[in-house]
N, C-alpha and C positions, 0 to 999 in steps of 0.2 A: 316453529320460531326463529327465526332467519340469525346467526352469530353474529357477533360485535364482528369488525375487520379485529379488533384487538385477538380474538374468542379463535375466530378462521385464521390467522395467522400461524400460535400457539399451536393450534389441531393440526395443521401442516405439518409445523416441526417435530411434533411431539411423535406424528403418525408414522403408518408404514409406508414407504416410499418406492420404488424400482428407478436405481438410475440407469438412463439409457447410458452406453459406452461413450456416447461421444461426451456427456457430461464426466465421465468418469477420467477418458482419457486428455481433460480441460483440468481437471481437479489437477492430478498428476502435472500439469504443466506448470501452471501457478503454484503446488507445492517446491517442484523443482526452483521456478523463479524466485521462490520468497525466501528458499535456503540459500541459493545465490548472492542476495543483495543481503543477508542475514552476517554470512560470513565478511562479504565486505565490510558491512556495518560495525561488526564486532573487532577490528582493529582499527573504528577510530575512535581517536583518544577523546572526543566531546562526551562522548558515553560513559567515560571512567566514572563521572559523580555519580551517576544515577545509579550504575555501579556499587561503587563505595557507599553509597546510601543502603542500597538493598540488602548488600552482604552484613553491613551492621545491626540491622533487624531481624534478619531471615528467621524465621524458624528450622525445623528440620532440613537439612540440605537435601532432599530427595530428589529435584529435577535438575538439569544439565543443560547446558546456556550452548547456542550455536556459538561455534570458533572459539571459546574457550574453556580453560580447564577448571572452572567455577562452579561451583552448582550451588542452589538455593532454593528455597523451598517453594511448591507450586505456582502461586500469587505472584512472588517476587521474579518466578524465570519468565512468567507470562508476559509479563513487563520488561523485562530487559533484551527477551527477544526481539520480542513485537517491536520497540524503537529501534530495535538493530536492523530491523530488518527495512525499515519506513529512514533513518536517519539519513541516507545518499539521495532521497526521492528519485530510487531506482526501481522502487518496488510496481508492479501492477497496475493498471487502469483502467474504474471500469467507464465507460464512454459515457456521454450524457449527463455523471455525476461527479466525474471526478474523482470518485472514492479508491481508496487504494484498498481492497479487497482483501486481501489473504493477511495482512502484516496483523488486525487485531485478531484475525480467526486462528491461524495456525497454531500459532506460538501454546494457545490456550487447550489445546488438542495433545500439543506434543509434551505438555508437564500433564495433562491427566494421564495418559496411554503409561506413564514411571511410575505411578504410585494404584492402577487398577488395571484389569483385563480389558486391553481394548486392542481390537484386531485390527487391518491393514483396511479392511471393509468399511467398519463400522466408522474409523476415520476418516475415510472418505466419504461417508455418506455426509457425517455430521458437518464436515467442511463445507460440500454441497450447498448442504442445509443453512448454515449459518453466513455462507456469501447470500444464500438467497435472500436472508430475512435482512440482513443489512442494507442491499443494493435495491430490495423492493421499498424498503422505508427510505431510501434516497430520493428513490427516484419519487417517490409520494409528494416530497418538500424540496425537490428542484426545481428551479432553479433559483427562488427566491433564499432557500439557505445559506447557500452560498455566498449570496449577493449582500443579506444581511451582516454577514463576517461568522458567520460558523462554520470550522474546519468539521467538514464531513467524514471525513474518516473514523476522528476521535469520537464526532457526537451519533454516528449512524452506524459505528463499530462497533460499541458497546453491546449492542444488540444482537448483533452478529456472534458474535462471542459469547454472551450468553446463549442465544439458540443452540449453537454448537454442543457446548458447553454441556448445557440441559440434558440433551439428545443422549452424550454419551452417557451421561449419569442416569437415563433412563426414565426423569421426570415426568409424567402425565401432561397432559394438556392445559390442564389447572394452573398445575404448577409451572409449566414454561412462560403461562399468563404473567404469573405473579412474578417468574425471571425476569419480565420483560418490563414490569413494573417497579422492577428494584435496579435494574440499567437506568429505566428512566432517572430515578434522582441519582444516578451517577454521570450523566451524558454531558461530557463537555469539551470544547476543544474552540480557539478562536482563529480564524484568519491571518488576523493582525500577528500571532508567533510565525507564519510562515518567514523564512530567511535567516531561525534564528533555532538552537538547542530545545525549547522551549514546544515547538510543534510536531515532533517525534515524542516527547514527554505528552503529550496529549494522546498520541494514540500508545504507547505502552500502556496509559491508565484505561486505554477504552477494551483491550486485552484483560488487564488484573481487575477491571471493575464488574465486566461479564462471565469473569471465572465467581468471581466473588458472589454475583445477582445467582448466580445457579444453584451453586453451593447454599447459598439463604433460604433460595427455593426449597432446596432439597429438607432441609432443614428446619420447614415450617414456617418462615418468614413470606409473609403475603404483601402482596402490591393492590393497586386499584383497580377495579374491573376495568376500565378503559383507559389503559397506557400510554394506546396511541393515537386513539379519534376522538378520547374526550374533550370537555370543553377549554379543559388548561391543560390537554394530555401534551405528548412530544410534539406530534405533526402542528394542532394548530398553533403554538406558542411561538415553534420554532420556523413555519414557513408563509410565505404571502398569498399562495392558490391551494391550498391542500387538493391533493388529489389521488382521494382515496380510494379510488379503481384503482390503481396501481399497488396497492396492498394484495389485493386477491385476484385478479384481471389472471384467466389461464394458471392461475399457484398448480403446480404440482406437474402442470403441461407443456411448461417455457421455462427456462432455466436461464437464470442469469449472467451464471457461468460460461455458459457460451460464447457471451459478448467481453471476456475478459479480454484486453488487451496489455505486452509485454514492451517496454521501455529499450530500447536502444542503445539510451545516453543518460546519465545519471542527473536529471534536471525536472524543472515541472515539465508535463505532455506537453503544454502550450507550445515549447519550444523544439519539438522534434523538428516540425518542416522546416527553424529559421536555421537548426544545425546543419538539415538536408541540403537547404541552399545554399549556406556559406560551403560547405564542401564540394559541391560540386560546382563550384565557382573555382574556387581554390585548386580542383583539379584539371579546372580549362588554363588555367595560369595565373591566375587573379594572386595579387600577392596584398601586402600592406606599404608596401611600396605608394609614396605619391597619393595615398587615397587622401580624398578631402573628405567625402562624408557618405556614409551607408546607412540608408533609410529600408526600418522593417514595416510592411504594412501588414494588417492583419485584421479581424474582427475582433471588435472592443473587447472579447474577455481577454486575448493575447494582450493586451496593453495594460488592463486590467489587473492583471496576474502577473506579469514580468516586465513592466517598464519600470525599470529602477537603475536608472544611469550612474547609481552614488553606490557602489556598496562598500565594504567592511571586511565581507569574509567570505569563507566556500560557501556555508549554508547558503550566505545572499543571494550567492552568485549561482547558485541553482535553480532561481528564479528572477535572472536579469537579463533578459534579453540582450542590454546591449554588452555584457559581458560573453553571451556565446557566439555572438559575431567574433567579437573581438578575440576570443582567443582560439575560435577554430582559425580564423584570418589567420594567427601568428603561430601556432602549431601544426592546422591541419591534423588537428587529432581533437577527440571528446568525450575522454574518458575520465574518471573520476581525477586526476592528476589536474586535469583540466579547469577542476569547479571546486579547488584547494584554495585556502589560505594564502598560499605560497605563488600558487599563479595568479590571485584576484592582488596581491603587492606586487607581479611584475610589468615593471616601467613599459615595457613594448605593450602589453596587453591595456596595462592604465590608458596610454595616450589614446589606442583605435578606441578603448571606450565611448571615448569622450567627444569622437566621432561618430556615435550609433547615435540613430533616433527614431523613436516607433512611435506610428500613423495608426490611424485609424479609421476601419471600412467597413460600414456596418452589408454592406454586400457582399464582403466575401463571406465565406463560411468558416465556422469553427475547426482548424486543424488545418486550416491553409496559409501560405503567408509567402510574403512576396518581398525581394532583397533588392535592392540594388547600388551597386558602390559607382560612385561619384571620383575620379582623377583628374590631376591638375590637364589641364589642354581639353576641356570638355568631356574626355572620354567616358562614358556610360557601358556598365555591364549588369544583366541582371539575371534575376530566375526566380519563378514564380512553381513553388509548389503544393498540388492542392490533399495530397495525401502522402504525411511522411512513413517511411518504413516504421513499422509498430501500433502503427490505427489497423483498423478492423480491418479498413481492404487493401492493408498489404503487411496483414499480422508476421511476426516472428513464429518462424518456423521450432520444432521440436530441438533439431540442428543449430538453432540460430543460440536458443535458452542455454543447451549442453554448454556451446562455445561461450557464454557467457558466465556460464560458473565458475569452469575454468580458467577465465579469465581474470576476473573476481576473488578465487580463490587463490590463485596465480601473486595478484596484486598483494593480498594479504597476508602473503609468505605463509600460510597454514600449513599446518601436516593434515590433512585431509585429504583421503584418495576419492577423486573426484568419479574415478570410474568404480566407485562400492557406493559411492551415495547415491548413482545414475541407478544402479544395480534395485537397489533399496526401495527408490519412489517407481521404479518401472513393476515391481513386484509386491506392490502393497495389497492391490485387492484382492491379491491369494496370502498374504500372511497372518500367524497365526497371533502376532505380536508389534503391534505398531510402534512397541519404543522403541525397537531396532531402527528406525528414522533417527533417533536422538544420538543415539550410538553413533551414526554414520555422522554425523557433520560439527559430535561435541570435541574440543582436547583431551575430556577425560576418560582414561582407558579402564579404570580401575572399579568404579565404584555400583555393586552391582542394582536393580532395580529393587525399587524398596516400595512393597506393598503397605499405602493405609485404609483404614479401615474406616468405615463414618456409622458411628452409635445412634 
């Protein structure tokens, strides 16, 4: 009997695997990048309402938080760490689906490593499996899923979180399928929330709900037989044209993690070529003086996600082509400070934003952008960027990611040893106790590991 798609994916997630060295290396890079963005996010004041509420209702405080002294119960810790990784929109990106793979998955594994024995090898295997599950489900529902308004990191990320947690908990294939079913009942997230803190709340929920799904399945709670491909299952309900073969084709032979990319700038990935074009023109002498108009042209996806001429906050700036051009042209930089509330309110940037327009060209590839500056007396200068730094064709090196970690840790003014953190991540495959990872990136120096038992 041919197994169902849900059973096949669950069997893979629960079964024996041998990770290629390249996948292990990419897992380490993803984890390092995720912790870097989590450290930056921990310093963002907009995360504090979520932290205060989670702390108010927390159970036993057995788990640490990235970049903080606070401790929370495992579910709440996964939630806060996931939203912290995602809040600046500086985390990794899966090409084709625009899912951010690490934020929903890594915090679950870090929480579990603090309450049960988890080796570094097991953590990396579970991370790779969780990313594989969420990205394959995202492949199966794309591109219609996002166009319908579903925020794919939250909606598909909950399945990756469930798979990763269930693997660490050593659930069998049937229990893994039940975890998928329980996760499907908790999947949510809307594109309408982009530009607000509610977007990252959805990502935090994906991590927390995925962990909850695995723990409930471990305790005997059951879900539907066909949570993914059933007539009213996740894929048929949320996709225009379901591609079920993408769930299982090459399963265990090809790895979506090897396609992962990392951002050089803290904003939506569609803005990478826009920022690069602006930086290049500024380097050649372009400036804001005398600018009449700036025209950004790109694939319709660019306009769909980032044509936002009127913005009010740094969150909205992260998905505004108008702001990206104006801020970089004004400041010749594209860091966290340039996508902040203060930058949005900067009069010089506000004036320039009003001069930027976005045009669509369906013939241009996704990931490309053309920028033209028009000055008084008819002077025009432009730049076409086909593949920006951070794209698959121009991937960030490990050295780039380390530099990003160091910069973000410094920007957040955190007493964290980046050398120690880097050493822990690089030694993960051989470490007996993966909870060293959290200890390397938390400000809490005193609380010992607390082992929780499952009765």
